[in-house]
Structures are given as C-alpha cells and as structure tokens.
C-alpha positions as CSV (number, residue, x, y, z in Angstrom):
1,X,-24.8,-3.2,4.2
2,X,-22.2,-1.1,6.0
3,X,-19.7,-1.5,3.2
4,X,-22.0,0.4,0.8
5,X,-22.0,3.6,2.9
6,X,-19.7,6.4,1.6
7,X,-16.6,7.1,3.5
8,X,-15.6,10.7,4.2
9,X,-12.0,11.6,5.0
10,X,-10.4,14.6,6.6
11,X,-9.4,15.8,3.2
12,X,-10.4,15.3,-0.4
13,X,-13.3,13.5,-1.9
14,X,-15.4,10.9,-0.1
15,X,-15.1,7.3,-1.2
16,X,-18.4,6.0,-2.6
17,X,-18.1,2.9,-0.6
18,X,-15.7,1.3,1.9
19,X,-14.1,-1.2,-0.5
20,X,-10.6,-0.3,-1.7
21,X,-8.3,-2.0,-4.2
22,X,-5.1,-3.0,-2.4
23,X,-1.8,-2.0,-4.0
24,X,-0.8,-5.3,-5.6
25,X,2.5,-6.2,-7.1
26,X,2.0,-7.4,-10.6
27,X,5.2,-6.9,-12.7
28,X,3.3,-5.8,-15.8
29,X,4.5,-2.2,-16.4
30,X,7.2,-1.4,-19.0
31,X,10.9,-1.9,-18.0
32,X,11.4,1.9,-17.8
33,X,8.5,2.2,-15.3
34,X,6.0,3.7,-17.7
35,X,2.4,2.5,-17.7
36,X,1.6,-0.4,-19.9
37,X,-1.8,-1.2,-21.5
38,X,-2.0,-4.3,-19.4
39,X,-1.6,-2.3,-16.2
40,X,-4.1,0.3,-17.4
41,X,-6.6,-2.4,-18.1
42,X,-6.1,-4.1,-14.8
43,X,-6.7,-0.9,-12.8
44,X,-9.5,0.6,-14.9
45,X,-11.4,-2.7,-14.8
46,X,-11.4,-2.5,-11.0
47,X,-12.6,1.1,-11.2
48,X,-15.5,0.0,-13.4
49,X,-16.0,-2.9,-11.0
50,X,-17.2,-0.6,-8.2
51,X,-14.2,-0.1,-5.9
52,X,-14.5,3.1,-3.9
53,X,-10.7,3.6,-3.9
54,X,-8.5,2.3,-6.7
55,X,-4.8,2.3,-5.8
56,X,-1.9,1.5,-8.1
57,X,0.7,-1.1,-7.3
58,X,3.8,0.0,-5.4
59,X,5.3,2.7,-7.6
60,X,9.0,3.3,-7.0
61,X,10.1,6.8,-6.2
62,X,13.7,6.4,-7.3
63,X,15.4,4.5,-10.1
64,X,17.6,2.9,-7.5
65,X,14.6,2.0,-5.3
66,X,13.0,-0.5,-7.7
67,X,12.0,-3.7,-6.1
68,X,10.9,-6.0,-8.9
69,X,10.8,-6.2,-12.7
70,X,8.0,-4.5,-14.5
71,X,7.3,-2.1,-11.6
72,X,5.4,1.1,-12.2
73,X,7.6,4.2,-11.8
74,X,6.9,7.7,-10.5
75,X,10.4,9.1,-10.3
76,X,10.6,10.7,-13.8
77,X,8.6,13.1,-15.9
78,X,8.7,10.3,-18.5
79,X,6.1,8.5,-16.3
80,X,3.6,11.4,-16.3
81,X,1.7,10.8,-19.5
82,X,0.7,7.2,-18.5
83,X,-0.1,8.3,-15.0
84,X,-2.3,11.1,-16.2
85,X,-4.1,8.8,-18.6
86,X,-4.8,6.4,-15.7
87,X,-5.9,9.1,-13.3
88,X,-8.4,10.5,-15.8
89,X,-9.8,7.0,-16.5
90,X,-10.3,6.2,-12.8
91,X,-12.0,9.6,-12.2
92,X,-14.5,9.0,-14.9
93,X,-15.8,5.9,-13.1
94,X,-16.5,7.8,-9.8
95,X,-13.8,6.0,-7.9
96,X,-11.1,7.9,-5.9
97,X,-7.5,7.3,-7.1
98,X,-4.2,6.9,-5.3
99,X,-0.6,6.0,-6.1
100,X,1.3,3.9,-3.6
101,X,4.8,5.4,-3.1
102,X,7.6,2.8,-2.6
103,X,11.3,2.4,-2.3
104,X,12.5,-1.2,-1.8
105,X,15.7,-0.3,0.1
106,X,17.8,-3.4,0.8
107,X,15.2,-5.4,-1.2
108,X,16.3,-3.8,-4.5
109,X,18.0,-6.5,-6.6
110,X,21.5,-5.1,-7.5
111,X,21.1,-6.5,-11.1
112,X,17.9,-4.5,-11.5
113,X,19.1,-1.2,-10.2
114,X,22.6,-1.5,-11.5
115,X,24.4,-1.0,-8.2
116,X,24.4,-1.5,-4.5
117,X,21.1,-1.2,-2.7
118,X,20.7,1.2,0.2
119,X,19.2,0.7,3.6
120,X,18.8,2.3,7.0
121,X,21.6,0.0,8.2
122,X,24.3,-2.2,6.7
123,X,22.9,-5.5,5.7
124,X,25.5,-8.2,4.8
125,X,22.9,-10.6,3.7
126,X,21.7,-8.5,0.8
127,X,24.9,-6.4,0.4
128,X,23.0,-3.2,1.1
129,X,24.9,-0.3,2.7
130,X,23.6,2.1,5.3
131,X,22.9,5.5,3.8
132,X,24.9,8.5,5.1
133,X,23.1,11.1,7.2
134,X,23.0,13.5,4.3
135,X,21.5,10.9,2.0
136,X,18.5,10.4,4.2
137,X,17.1,13.9,3.3
138,X,17.5,13.0,-0.4
139,X,15.5,9.9,0.1
140,X,12.8,11.8,1.8
141,X,12.7,14.3,-1.0
142,X,12.3,11.4,-3.5
143,X,9.0,10.4,-1.8
144,X,7.8,14.0,-1.7
145,X,8.7,14.7,-5.4
146,X,6.8,11.5,-6.3
147,X,3.8,12.7,-4.4
148,X,3.9,16.0,-6.2
149,X,4.0,14.1,-9.5
150,X,0.9,12.1,-8.5
151,X,-0.9,15.3,-7.7
152,X,0.1,16.8,-11.1
153,X,-1.0,13.7,-12.9
154,X,-4.5,14.1,-11.4
155,X,-4.6,11.5,-8.6
156,X,-6.6,12.2,-5.5
157,X,-3.9,11.1,-3.2
158,X,-1.0,8.8,-2.3
159,X,-0.2,6.1,0.1
160,X,3.3,5.7,1.7
161,X,4.4,2.1,1.7
162,X,5.7,1.6,5.2
163,X,5.0,-2.1,5.4
164,X,6.6,-5.5,4.4
165,X,10.2,-4.6,5.2
166,X,10.8,-2.1,2.4
167,X,12.8,1.1,3.0
168,X,10.3,3.0,5.3
169,X,9.9,-0.3,7.2
170,X,13.7,-0.7,7.4
171,X,13.9,2.6,9.3
172,X,11.1,1.4,11.6
173,X,12.9,-1.9,12.2
174,X,13.6,-2.0,16.0
175,X,15.8,-5.0,15.7
176,X,18.3,-3.6,13.2
177,X,18.0,0.2,12.9
178,X,20.5,1.3,15.6
179,X,21.6,4.5,13.9
180,X,22.9,7.2,16.2
181,X,22.4,10.2,13.9
182,X,18.8,10.9,14.8
183,X,17.3,8.6,12.1
184,X,17.3,5.5,14.3
185,X,18.0,4.1,17.7
186,X,14.9,4.9,19.8
187,X,11.3,5.1,18.7
188,X,11.6,8.8,17.9
189,X,14.6,8.2,15.7
190,X,13.1,5.2,13.9
191,X,9.8,6.9,13.1
192,X,11.5,10.2,12.0
193,X,11.9,9.1,8.4
194,X,8.2,8.3,7.9
195,X,7.1,11.4,9.7
196,X,9.5,13.5,7.5
197,X,7.9,12.1,4.4
198,X,4.4,12.8,5.7
199,X,5.3,16.3,6.7
200,X,7.0,17.0,3.3
201,X,4.0,15.7,1.4
202,X,1.6,17.6,3.4
203,X,3.6,20.9,2.9
204,X,4.0,20.3,-0.8
205,X,0.6,19.2,-1.9
206,X,-2.8,20.9,-2.1
207,X,-5.0,21.0,1.1
208,X,-7.5,18.4,-0.2
209,X,-4.8,15.8,-1.3
210,X,-5.3,12.6,0.6
211,X,-2.3,11.0,2.2
212,X,-2.3,7.5,3.8
213,X,0.3,5.1,5.0
214,X,0.5,1.3,5.0
215,X,2.1,-0.3,8.0
216,X,3.0,-3.8,9.1
217,X,2.0,-4.3,12.8
218,X,4.4,-7.2,13.3
219,X,7.3,-9.1,11.6
220,X,10.1,-7.4,9.7
221,X,11.7,-6.3,13.0
222,X,8.5,-4.4,13.9
223,X,7.2,-4.4,17.5
224,X,3.4,-4.4,17.7
225,X,3.1,-2.1,20.7
226,X,5.5,0.4,19.2
227,X,3.5,0.4,16.1
228,X,0.3,0.9,18.1
229,X,2.0,4.0,19.7
230,X,3.0,5.2,16.2
231,X,-0.5,4.8,14.8
232,X,-2.0,6.5,17.8
233,X,0.4,9.4,17.4
234,X,-0.3,9.8,13.7
235,X,-4.0,9.8,14.2
236,X,-3.8,12.3,17.0
237,X,-1.7,14.7,14.9
238,X,-4.2,14.7,12.1
239,X,-1.6,14.6,9.4
240,X,-2.9,11.6,7.7
241,X,-6.3,10.7,6.1
242,X,-6.0,7.0,6.8
243,X,-3.8,4.2,8.1
244,X,-3.9,0.9,6.2
245,X,-2.8,-2.0,8.3
246,X,-1.4,-4.9,6.3
247,X,-2.3,-7.9,8.5
248,X,-2.1,-10.8,6.0
249,X,-5.2,-12.1,7.9
250,X,-7.6,-9.5,9.3
251,X,-8.8,-11.9,12.0
252,X,-5.6,-13.5,13.1
253,X,-4.0,-13.4,16.6
254,X,-0.7,-11.6,17.1
255,X,2.5,-13.5,16.9
256,X,3.6,-12.0,20.3
257,X,2.4,-14.5,22.9
258,X,1.9,-11.7,25.4
259,X,-0.8,-10.1,23.2
260,X,-3.1,-13.1,22.7
261,X,-6.1,-11.7,24.5
262,X,-7.4,-9.9,21.3
263,X,-6.8,-10.1,17.5
264,X,-3.9,-8.2,16.0
265,X,-6.3,-5.7,14.5
266,X,-8.0,-5.4,17.9
267,X,-4.8,-3.8,19.2
268,X,-5.4,-0.9,16.9
269,X,-9.2,-0.6,16.5
270,X,-9.7,0.9,19.9
271,X,-7.3,3.8,19.3
272,X,-8.9,7.3,19.2
273,X,-8.9,8.3,15.5
274,X,-9.6,12.0,15.5
275,X,-11.1,11.7,12.0
276,X,-8.3,9.6,10.6
277,X,-9.6,6.4,9.0
278,X,-8.4,2.9,9.8
279,X,-8.3,0.1,7.2
280,X,-7.7,-3.6,7.4
281,X,-6.1,-5.9,4.7
282,X,-6.0,-9.6,4.7
283,X,-8.3,-12.6,3.9
284,X,-11.3,-10.5,3.2
285,X,-12.8,-12.9,0.6
286,X,-16.5,-12.0,0.3
287,X,-19.5,-10.3,1.8
288,X,-19.3,-12.1,5.1
289,X,-15.7,-11.4,5.8
290,X,-16.0,-7.8,4.5
291,X,-18.8,-7.1,7.0
292,X,-16.9,-8.9,9.8
293,X,-13.9,-6.6,9.2
294,X,-16.1,-3.5,9.3
295,X,-17.9,-4.8,12.4
296,X,-14.5,-5.3,14.1
297,X,-13.8,-1.6,13.8
298,X,-12.3,-1.1,10.3
299,X,-13.5,2.0,8.5
300,X,-12.6,0.4,5.2
301,X,-11.2,-2.8,3.8
302,X,-8.3,-3.2,1.3
303,X,-9.0,-6.1,-1.1
304,X,-6.1,-8.1,-2.7
305,X,-6.8,-11.7,-3.6
306,X,-10.5,-11.1,-4.1
307,X,-9.8,-8.3,-6.5
308,X,-7.4,-10.5,-8.5
309,X,-10.1,-13.2,-8.8
310,X,-13.0,-10.8,-9.5
311,X,-12.5,-7.4,-11.2
312,X,-16.0,-6.5,-9.9
313,X,-15.5,-7.8,-6.3
314,X,-16.9,-4.6,-4.9
315,X,-20.0,-4.7,-7.0
316,X,-20.6,-8.4,-6.2
317,X,-20.2,-8.0,-2.5
318,X,-22.5,-4.9,-2.4
319,X,-25.0,-6.8,-4.5
320,X,-25.2,-10.0,-2.4
321,X,-24.7,-10.8,1.3
322,X,-23.8,-14.4,0.2
323,X,-21.0,-13.6,-2.3
324,X,-17.7,-15.4,-1.8
325,X,-14.7,-15.4,-4.0
326,X,-13.8,-18.2,-6.4
327,X,-12.1,-21.2,-4.9
328,X,-8.5,-21.8,-5.8
329,X,-6.8,-22.8,-7.9
330,X,-8.1,-21.0,-11.0
331,X,-7.0,-21.2,-14.6
332,X,-4.8,-18.8,-16.5
333,X,-7.8,-18.1,-18.7
334,X,-9.9,-17.1,-15.8
335,X,-7.3,-14.6,-14.6
336,X,-6.9,-13.2,-18.2
337,X,-10.6,-12.7,-18.4
338,X,-10.5,-10.8,-15.1
339,X,-8.0,-8.3,-16.7
340,X,-4.6,-9.7,-15.6
341,X,-1.9,-9.4,-18.3
342,X,0.5,-12.3,-19.1
343,X,3.2,-11.0,-16.7
344,X,0.7,-10.7,-13.9
345,X,-0.7,-14.2,-14.5
346,X,2.9,-15.5,-14.5
347,X,3.5,-13.7,-11.2
348,X,0.4,-15.2,-9.6
349,X,1.4,-18.7,-10.8
350,X,4.4,-18.5,-8.4
351,X,2.0,-18.3,-5.5
352,X,1.5,-21.9,-4.3
353,X,-1.9,-23.2,-5.2
354,X,-3.2,-20.1,-6.9
355,X,-3.1,-21.1,-10.6
356,X,-4.0,-24.5,-12.0
357,X,-1.1,-25.7,-14.2
C-alpha cells in the first residue's frame, strides 16, 4: 500500500507514513489559549493511532487574532508548558509533530478579542479595518515569533494557515485586496504577506525545521490559476517542505467553468515540485479514497472527518484495503470514546447530520 511508505521531506524527519492529521477546529482548549487535558488526549490518541504527522488545530499567533472560543494559543510564553508537554508526547509515539499558525483577521469576533478585528482591507460587513502599512510587519512578526515558540516547545515544524479566508487568505484575496502600499493589488503584492512569513520563519528557525502552508485553491476571493502560479513558485524556490491544499473534496471539479477538463487537484498535481511535497485534504474516508488520492499525485493525505470518527484511522487504513469510516450520524458516546472532549462533541453537533441527537 502506497500510504504505508515513509515520506521524506526537504528538511527534518521523515514521516513514517503518508497519513497526516488535519488541523481541526475543536474549541476545547482553555479560554486563555493554554492546552487542556481534552486537547492533549485528542491529539495524543491520534499519535498513538498511527498518523505519520500529527498537527494541532489552528493556534492563534496573536491575542487579537483569535477566531473562535476555546482556541489553542501560541502567542504567549504562558502557552509553552502545555505545548512542550504535547510535543514530547507526540514524539514518543514516533509521529512527526506540527503546529498550525493562524490569525483570523476579519473573522475574529469583536466580543472575543475585545476590540475591532483587522484585515488586509476595510470590511464593512464584519467591521474589520484595514491594517496600516506599518502594522503589516508586526503581523508578520507575530507568525514568526509563534514559529520560534513551536520550535522551542519541541515541535518538528509548523504549518501557516493560508486557507479558508483567514488573515493570510485575506491578503491573497484578489477580489478585495486592492492595497497600493506593496501589500496588495497585483499578484506580487497579494502574495507578499505569505512570503514574508515564510522567509521570516526560515531565517529564524533551525535548518531542519519543517515549514508547510495550507492554501485554498478557490473560493474566498481566490483565483485558482493565480494559486497554481503561487504554488509553482513556492515549490521552485524550495522554501517550503510541503503545500497542503484544502479542497473540501479531493476529487471534485473546479468551480470555474473554464477549468472543467480536470479535477481541482489535477490543476496542481502536474506542477514541478523540486522536492516540495504536495498534500490533499477532503473526503478521504478510508483505504480506497486514500489510495485514490495518492494515485492522483498527492504525496500525502490530510485526514479530517475520518480522524474524528476513528482515532486510529491511520492504523486501520494501513491494516486493511477495505476499511471505510463509520457512517453518519454517530452518537455522542461514540465520539467521546474516540477521544473528543465535550466541547469538541458540541462543536461537531453543529455540523448537519454528524451527531445523532
């Protein structure tokens, strides 16, 4: 089975297989962003369950960049003891560890951050204001400092959350980011924020520290062909160890009617990689879809729903070519047995048809 083969990267330790835990929102950390026992249990159960890479949920890099209640934080030294405890536990299982670095931008609820959210542009709908030119560098430094904390805590790497319309994606937003100060407008300006974060992390962390980025190839004001160019450039530059494409459905066609002659993932799988790994996320629900994703050109697969339903999804898929995830809906008791804390179960109950009530 292709998924069972180790995955080497340009830097850092090889992953023991090609199955990675997706960075899943779960709302079960403490209010101050420190690691809870529920969050620790959720992640370490997946590490014991055979995943090659275990990644945290989106961890906010700034107190004013929080996106949801109960979010893990990585903006303060107060977060370090819990992060170090988690990194140590993941390492003991033989899995590689990563923290996803996140800033919600205009999607930060004002009541949660105690003020006005910030964005690459003014957004009347959310009340977010465009950051001043001088503030952009501060935001970049927030990501870099968070990456340094992840390294100091003992993690093998970080992933920059550039998908789903959060702050990095807001700078990439071709429909709305019309800044004229060099941080928007054309493709060079729109991608400058992400590239500045990557360059800062690479300059500030050790040579074997793994750095990846998650990107949305469509929606959220994102143009698929512009993203294809960005991914191609990042792979050619060799600054990243992997690109994680959040597709929602790995096998779907693009939204753009002009691009219907191949799958959305297919618009990226043919790019020269120069050693940078390419991952796919979305509707990989068992052994068959996992192997299909890898056969379509993915170097690895990020598992979300399957990992919620089975803490040992990786072990099960590697052990049987016929394994498929549980059918929905499932009971609260089932999710609790799979290591979800009460807050996480409540969160999943808001997904239509997921939890039997």
